[in-house]
Backbone as CSV, one residue per row, in Angstrom:
resi,resn,N_x,N_y,N_z,CA_x,CA_y,CA_z,C_x,C_y,C_z
1,MET,204.266,69.843,18.492,205.024,71.000,18.087,204.135,72.241,18.247
2,SER,204.613,73.274,18.877,203.836,74.487,19.091,204.212,75.532,18.049
3,LEU,203.250,76.451,17.848,203.476,77.525,16.889,204.415,78.564,17.483
4,PRO,205.159,79.256,16.655,205.997,80.326,17.173,205.133,81.414,17.812
5,ARG,205.719,82.138,18.696,205.007,83.197,19.440,204.375,84.212,18.498
6,ARG,205.067,84.595,17.470,204.553,85.583,16.530,203.314,85.061,15.791
7,SER,203.286,83.804,15.456,202.159,83.213,14.759,200.921,83.164,15.653
8,ARG,201.122,82.881,16.948,199.982,82.873,17.881,199.399,84.268,18.036
9,ALA,200.233,85.288,18.076,199.745,86.666,18.189,198.968,87.051,16.932
10,GLY,199.454,86.632,15.777,198.741,86.916,14.535,197.392,86.219,14.476
11,ALA,197.338,84.995,15.004,196.075,84.262,15.038,195.074,84.957,15.964
12,ALA,195.547,85.480,17.081,194.671,86.181,18.018,194.119,87.455,17.389
13,VAL,194.944,88.178,16.659,194.492,89.401,15.990,193.453,89.056,14.923
14,LEU,193.685,87.994,14.187,192.736,87.575,13.166,191.398,87.169,13.784
15,GLU,191.436,86.419,14.871,190.199,86.028,15.560,189.451,87.254,16.060
16,LEU,190.175,88.214,16.601,189.552,89.446,17.076,188.927,90.211,15.913
17,ALA,189.626,90.284,14.794,189.109,90.999,13.626,187.844,90.335,13.080
18,LEU,187.737,89.043,13.226,186.534,88.343,12.760,185.385,88.455,13.763
19,ALA,185.699,88.547,15.035,184.663,88.561,16.068,184.089,89.954,16.333
20,VAL,184.889,90.993,16.203,184.446,92.346,16.560,183.247,92.805,15.729
21,PRO,183.233,92.658,14.406,182.037,93.111,13.668,180.760,92.390,14.110
22,PHE,180.857,91.107,14.364,179.684,90.365,14.824,179.205,90.903,16.176
23,LEU,180.134,91.147,17.086,179.754,91.655,18.406,179.179,93.066,18.323
24,LEU,179.719,93.894,17.438,179.171,95.247,17.281,177.746,95.212,16.736
25,VAL,177.482,94.340,15.776,176.123,94.207,15.248,175.187,93.686,16.340
26,LEU,175.646,92.755,17.126,174.833,92.212,18.215,174.493,93.289,19.245
27,VAL,175.480,94.052,19.664,175.246,95.121,20.645,174.348,96.201,20.041
28,GLY,174.595,96.548,18.770,173.736,97.543,18.112,172.292,97.084,18.027
29,GLY,172.074,95.818,17.736,170.713,95.290,17.688,170.034,95.316,19.042
30,ILE,170.787,95.005,20.081,170.229,95.046,21.437,169.831,96.467,21.810
31,VAL,170.692,97.428,21.482,170.381,98.837,21.778,169.150,99.282,20.989
32,GLU,169.096,98.920,19.713,167.970,99.322,18.855,166.654,98.729,19.359
33,ILE,166.650,97.465,19.712,165.423,96.829,20.208,165.009,97.424,21.554
34,GLY,165.967,97.663,22.426,165.650,98.277,23.720,165.064,99.668,23.556
35,THR,165.636,100.447,22.655,165.120,101.793,22.402,163.726,101.730,21.790
36,MET,163.526,100.791,20.870,162.212,100.645,20.247,161.153,100.282,21.286
37,MET,161.481,99.399,22.199,160.516,99.007,23.234,160.216,100.183,24.162
38,MET,161.240,100.961,24.506,161.027,102.129,25.363,160.123,103.149,24.671
39,ARG,160.379,103.412,23.379,159.576,104.376,22.645,158.128,103.879,22.489
40,GLN,157.937,102.560,22.340,156.593,102.014,22.241,155.826,102.271,23.536
41,GLU,156.473,102.075,24.662,155.810,102.345,25.948,155.484,103.823,26.095
42,GLN,156.359,104.698,25.602,156.076,106.133,25.647,154.838,106.462,24.805
43,VAL,154.733,105.880,23.618,153.585,106.142,22.749,152.300,105.649,23.396
44,ILE,152.347,104.488,24.015,151.157,103.954,24.697,150.734,104.891,25.824
45,GLN,151.689,105.361,26.605,151.368,106.264,27.714,150.830,107.596,27.207
46,ILE,151.406,108.113,26.119,150.918,109.366,25.540,149.488,109.202,25.050
47,CYS,149.179,108.085,24.438,147.821,107.827,23.948,146.839,107.742,25.119
48,ARG,147.235,107.069,26.165,146.367,106.979,27.355,146.111,108.353,27.951
49,GLU,147.159,109.172,28.008,147.010,110.511,28.562,146.059,111.354,27.705
50,GLY,146.183,111.239,26.384,145.286,111.982,25.498,143.835,111.569,25.660
51,VAL,143.596,110.273,25.787,142.232,109.785,25.993,141.687,110.273,27.332
52,MET,142.539,110.258,28.351,142.101,110.733,29.664,141.684,112.205,29.596
53,TRP,142.497,113.039,28.943,142.150,114.456,28.824,140.881,114.648,28.005
54,GLY,140.739,113.875,26.936,139.522,113.973,26.128,138.290,113.528,26.890
55,ALA,138.447,112.497,27.723,137.307,111.983,28.490,136.898,112.940,29.600
56,MET,137.815,113.750,30.076,137.492,114.674,31.166,136.839,115.964,30.674
57,THR,136.813,116.186,29.367,136.190,117.408,28.855,134.702,117.191,28.657
58,ARG,133.979,118.281,28.584,132.537,118.197,28.334,132.298,117.839,26.882
59,GLN,131.157,117.257,26.598,130.813,116.862,25.234,130.753,118.068,24.299
60,THR,130.421,119.232,24.848,130.309,120.426,24.005,131.685,120.989,23.633
61,ASP,132.738,120.560,24.322,134.085,121.079,24.046,134.857,120.236,23.036
62,ASN,134.187,119.323,22.339,134.791,118.489,21.306,135.944,117.639,21.875
63,PRO,135.629,116.571,22.613,136.660,115.712,23.207,137.683,115.148,22.227
64,PRO,137.304,114.750,20.989,138.344,114.265,20.074,139.402,115.317,19.746
65,ALA,138.982,116.577,19.611,139.943,117.649,19.325,140.851,117.895,20.530
66,VAL,140.298,117.826,21.735,141.102,118.002,22.949,142.122,116.869,23.062
67,ALA,141.681,115.637,22.815,142.590,114.488,22.889,143.691,114.593,21.845
68,THR,143.342,114.991,20.629,144.325,115.113,19.553,145.359,116.180,19.877
69,ALA,144.917,117.320,20.376,145.848,118.400,20.725,146.776,117.970,21.861
70,ARG,146.221,117.293,22.845,147.039,116.841,23.981,148.068,115.799,23.534
71,ILE,147.657,114.895,22.652,148.577,113.867,22.148,149.689,114.510,21.336
72,ARG,149.358,115.480,20.485,150.397,116.155,19.693,151.393,116.884,20.593
73,ALA,150.891,117.549,21.625,151.785,118.256,22.546,152.688,117.279,23.291
74,ALA,152.127,116.154,23.732,152.921,115.169,24.463,153.942,114.490,23.547
75,LEU,153.582,114.234,22.297,154.529,113.650,21.345,155.706,114.589,21.114
76,THR,155.414,115.865,20.966,156.475,116.847,20.751,157.398,116.927,21.953
77,SER,156.838,116.946,23.154,157.676,117.047,24.348,158.485,115.777,24.590
78,ALA,158.027,114.628,24.049,158.774,113.374,24.201,159.811,113.175,23.103
79,GLY,159.874,114.109,22.147,160.890,114.025,21.120,160.458,113.340,19.839
80,PHE,159.175,113.073,19.691,158.663,112.475,18.465,158.343,113.577,17.457
81,ASN,158.266,113.219,16.192,157.838,114.154,15.164,156.314,114.128,15.123
82,ALA,155.697,115.064,15.825,154.243,115.064,15.968,153.541,115.378,14.651
83,ASN,154.225,116.059,13.729,153.585,116.395,12.453,153.398,115.175,11.569
84,SER,154.251,114.169,11.728,154.121,112.973,10.903,153.231,111.913,11.564
85,ALA,152.808,112.157,12.788,151.948,111.198,13.486,150.528,111.263,12.927
86,VAL,149.912,110.105,12.827,148.518,110.024,12.386,147.665,109.741,13.623
87,ILE,146.803,110.692,13.963,145.966,110.572,15.155,144.504,110.565,14.713
88,ASP,143.797,109.509,15.082,142.373,109.399,14.760,141.608,109.275,16.070
89,ALA,141.085,110.396,16.557,140.297,110.403,17.787,138.829,110.589,17.408
90,ARG,137.966,109.750,17.987,136.551,109.808,17.634,135.694,109.357,18.817
91,LEU,134.466,109.838,18.816,133.491,109.407,19.818,132.853,108.105,19.345
92,ILE,132.660,107.192,20.273,132.023,105.918,19.944,130.902,105.659,20.941
93,ASP,129.974,104.824,20.541,128.897,104.393,21.441,129.319,103.099,22.112
94,THR,129.204,103.068,23.426,129.515,101.864,24.192,128.279,101.441,24.959
95,ALA,128.385,100.344,25.664,127.255,99.867,26.471,126.956,100.817,27.622
96,HIS,127.927,101.639,28.003,127.759,102.561,29.134,127.547,103.995,28.682
97,GLY,127.337,104.212,27.404,127.138,105.566,26.888,128.203,105.903,25.851
98,LYS,128.561,107.162,25.801,129.568,107.612,24.841,130.969,107.281,25.354
99,GLY,131.860,106.998,24.409,133.250,106.728,24.732,134.154,107.447,23.747
100,LEU,135.425,107.431,24.017,136.409,108.077,23.163,137.429,107.036,22.736
101,ALA,137.613,106.876,21.440,138.592,105.928,20.907,139.671,106.717,20.169
102,VAL,140.912,106.306,20.349,142.029,106.978,19.695,142.922,105.936,19.040
103,ASP,143.219,106.143,17.765,144.225,105.356,17.054,145.402,106.281,16.788
104,LEU,146.591,105.812,17.100,147.790,106.634,16.956,148.843,105.847,16.200
105,VAL,149.360,106.424,15.130,150.433,105.812,14.348,151.607,106.779,14.342
106,VAL,152.758,106.300,14.833,153.966,107.097,14.875,155.047,106.350,14.120
107,THR,155.757,107.042,13.242,156.836,106.390,12.513,158.042,106.220,13.412
108,ARG,158.722,105.093,13.221,159.901,104.794,14.019,161.133,105.296,13.293
109,GLU,161.942,106.037,14.012,163.186,106.547,13.452,164.335,105.759,14.082
110,PRO,165.021,104.939,13.291,166.074,104.110,13.872,167.233,104.936,14.404
111,ILE,167.810,104.461,15.489,168.930,105.163,16.105,170.227,104.786,15.409
112,ILE,170.414,103.502,15.187,171.664,103.022,14.627,171.543,102.855,13.114
113,GLY,170.383,102.591,12.637,170.180,102.453,11.203,169.715,101.074,10.782
114,PHE,169.250,100.271,11.732,168.747,98.942,11.399,167.320,99.023,10.933
């Protein structure tokens, strides 16, 4: 015995109503993770660029300050809140002489709210 046509349509609407929220959360999570990974790559590239600029300056021009300023400018142009970023640029001793180390912490601002 088959269900009446109206009952099958109601069952389809109910299935759709149960499936749509799950699919929206799934798509939202995929978008959020993809955006987070993209922003992480941007932060890594900005940090590399800051270190490069700091390494190209003379020792008398304060390379950590040059790197910090360059990183803040690049963060701002990439759409990050540069004022909330924590940048620790310092000179270090390496086996090949002086080096420049940078630690960068940027807060993540969720797009969807996850």
